[in-house]
N, C-alpha and C positions, 0 to 999 in steps of 0.2 A: 553342231559346234563341238570341236575336239574337247576331250575330257580335261586336258591341261588348261585350256582357255576357261572352261567352266570353273575349275578349281581356283584359278587365279582371280576370277570374279569374286569368289568368297574371300580370298586373301585380301584383295583390294578393298572390299567393303569393311573388313575387320580393321585394317590399318587406318582407313579413312575415318571411320567412326571413332576409333580410339583417339586420334589426334584432334578430331572435331570436339569430342567430349572433354579433352584436356583444356582446350581454349574457349569452349562455350561460355563459361562463367565470367570471362574477362569484363564484358560490359554490364554484367548483372551484379557481381559481388562488390565492385568498388563503391558504387553509390549505396548499395544495401548496407555495407559495413561502415562507411564513412559519413553518411548523412544522418544525423540524429532524427530529423523530421520524418524519415521513412519508418522509424519505429522497430527495425529489426533488433537492434541492441538498445538497451535502456539509455535514455537521453543523458543520464549522469555519467555514462562511460566516457572517460577522457579520450581525446584524439590519439594520443600515443598508444593506448591500449587497443583502440579500434584498428590502427594500422598494423599492429602486431597480430591481431586476430585475423585480419585480412590475409596477411602473409602466411599464417598457419593454414587457413582454409585453402589457399592456392597451392601450398606446398604438399598437402596431404595426398593429393592425386599422384604426383610423380614419386613421392615416397612409397606409396602403395605399389606403383609399377616397379620400382627398384627392388622391393621385397618379393613381389609376385612373379616377376619374369623368370628368375632362375628356378624357383620352386615349380611353377607351372611347366616350364620346359622339361624338368626332370620327370615330373609326373606323366607328361605326354609321351616321353620316351618309353615308359613302362606300360601305360594303359592305352596308348594310341592317341593320335592327334585329334581326331574328330570328337570323341566324347569329352575330352578335357577342354577343347575349344568351345563346345556347346555349353558345358557347365560354366565356363568363365564368362561367356556372353550372358547367360542367365543371371549370374551373380552381378555383372555390371549393370544390367537392367534393374535389378532389385536395388542396387546401390543408388541409382538415379531416382528411383521412386522414393527411397528414404530421404535423399537430398531434397526432392520436390516437396515432400511433406514437411520437412524441417523448415524450408524457406517459407512455405505457406503459413506455418504455425509459429514463425519467428522463434524456432527452437534451435539454438546454436549447436548443442551437442549432436543432434540428429544430422545437421548439415555436415559437421565435421566427420562423423561416422560414415555417412553416405559417400562423401568424397573419398575417404580412405578405402572403403570397400570397392567403389568403382575403379579406383586406381589399381588396387590389388588384383582385381579380376582382369583389368586391362594390361596386366603383365603378359597377356596372351599374344602380344606382338612377337615374342620369341617363338611361339607356336606357329604364327602366320609365316614368319621367315623360314622356319624349319620346313613347313609344307612347301613353300616356294622352292626351297633347295631340293627337297625330296622329288618333286615332280619335274624339275627343269632338266631339259636336255642341254648338252653343251652349246647348241646353236640358239637356244631360247633363254639361257640363264641371264644374260645381260638384260634382255628385254623384260623378263619377269621381275628382276630386282630394280630395274628402272621404273616399272609400274608401282612398286612399293614406295619408291621415292616420290613419285607423282602423288600417290595417295596421302603421304605425310604432308606434302605442301598444300594440297587442296584442303585437307582437314584443318590445317592452321588457318586457312582463309575462311572456310564456311562456318567454323565453330563460332567465332565472335559475331559473324553476320546473323546466324541463327539465334544466338543469345540476345542480341539487340532487337531482332525482329519479333520474337515470341514474347518478349517482356514489355513491349510497347503497346499500351492500351489505346493509343490513337490509331493504330493500324486495325485493331479489332477490340471491341469493348471487353471481351473475355480474357484477353491476354494480360498477364501479370508476371511478376518476377519468378513465380514457380513454374510457369509454362515451359521455358526452355528445358527444364529438367524432366518434365513429363514427356516432352517431345523426344529427348535423348533416350529415355526408357523405351519408347516406341521404336526408335531407330535400332536399338540393340535387339529388340524382339524381332524386327524384320531381318536383321543380320543373322539371328539364330535360325530363322526359318530358311534363309538362303543356304546356310551351312548344312542344315538338316537335309535339304533337298539335293544339294549339289555334291557334297563330300561323301 
């Protein structure tokens, strides 16, 4: 397999998992925050406050990306794409572990911190795009950036599917609302391994 194709595999997975991670909590967070009977928030918390907290929890990931992308891009220009990408993937995995623990323990601050850290480290989309640009030849540039677009769209599709699947105890008794986030942490660990081996 040509090196460019191998490198684009790592880029594809990084972008795919980044957008899957962004959309993964959609089927999980809404009932978790809005249904008092699920016990994540105290039953006395009014609906208006619940919806605001849900919005904050969903917004922290893209806010983190917004802050992290230019910073990670600049650091990768100085230190190299590979080490910064690997560090960011490790940080994203740790962010998901913090989120999973926060969800399992009904700890709102941990959930919010975990989402922000995951988003901050997922600012590595800038690095992935830079890698694609660095390795692309004129005849493969359109194809490679087309693959990034495919990864974005597939990530939007599989993220909510994974969130719904791994949080449904009728599929497997062990599944619960924290499982999608543990799975996402494993996803990033796998991505880190791919980047380590391929790049």
